[in-house]
C-alpha positions, 0 to 999 in steps of 0.5 A: 762356283766353290770359292772356299775351295779355290782360295784354300779356305778350310772346309768343314770336312777338312776341319773335322779331319784336323780335329781327328788328327789332333785327337789322335795325337793327344791319345798317343802322347801318353804312350810316348811318355809311358813307354818310350821315355821310360825305356830310354831312361832305363837303357841310359841309366843301366848301360850309360851310367852303369846303374843296377838293373833294379835301380834303373827300372825303378827310376824309369818307372817314375816318369809315367807316375809324374806324367799322370800327376801333371795331367791331374794338376793341369786339368784341375779335375779328378779323372777316374781313369787317370786317378786309377792309373796313378794309384795302381802305378804307385802301389806297384812301383813301391811293392816291386822296388821293396822286393828288389826283384828285376823280373817282378818290376817288369811284371808289375807293368803288366799288373797295372794293365790287369788291374786297369783291365779288370776295373774297366770290364767291371765298370762296363758291366755295371753300366758306368763304362770307365773308358767313356772318359776317353771316348766321349771327347773323341766322338763329340769333338768338343762341339756343343751340338754333338755333346747334346746329341750324346746325352740324348742318345745315352739316355734314350738309345739302347744301341748307343749304350751297348756300343759305349759298353762294348768300347770298354769291354774291348779295352778291358779284354785287350789289357788283360791279354797284354798282362798275360803276355808281359808276365810270361815274357818277364819270367821267360826272357832276359830283362834287357830284352823284355824292357823293349819287347814289353813296350812292343807288346803294349804298343800292339795292344793299344793299336789293336784295341783302338782299331777293334773298339773303333770299328765295333763302338766308336765308329757306330757311335759317331754315326749315331751322333751325326744322325741325331744332330742332323735330325735335330737340325731338321726338326728345328728348320721345320719348326722355324716357319711355324714359330714365325707365323 
């Protein structure tokens, strides 16, 4: 008899699925703000209000910077990845705006990706993977037992640490490849075309990186955390009768 299923009460499996969906939505929301909104702003200003290409690109680039600032203020803590994105965005925006070159302004977005990609790769090989900031909440799902399992595996398991580094290597490599594609497009294709095509390239890169990094790193890490949590629970169950005795 399964009363919880018949009454429609959410099971643990359903709750885990909901957590994954919410985590996926949170991970995709920056893409919407940093890609689709600036693109809409650019076309609205350049086509709707007749503002020049350089000015429209500059104003559309302000949106991602504001989003990152707001994220830092809201969380009230300095996230290394978010801080890096903000600094690189502001520096690239200032440089490209002063140059007055529309194609350079398009290329600066790929420059942001390249800098972030290089830093992510360096962090992985230095043993402090930067993408762990995004990976850990996904794997642990905010559950204390899973966080504790993560910490134990991170300290004692080389396969776990390798998977953690692999996650950052995949993301770093994907961002560098995206940089090359967007730089080439910025100087070969018309500006209006590259405004939307750049976002398509970015979206493809993010989806590709999520799938590959998920298969090679995040998925195996989730399994390792699941096993560690299960093993700890089993050890506690076995120790309980002895403790009572």
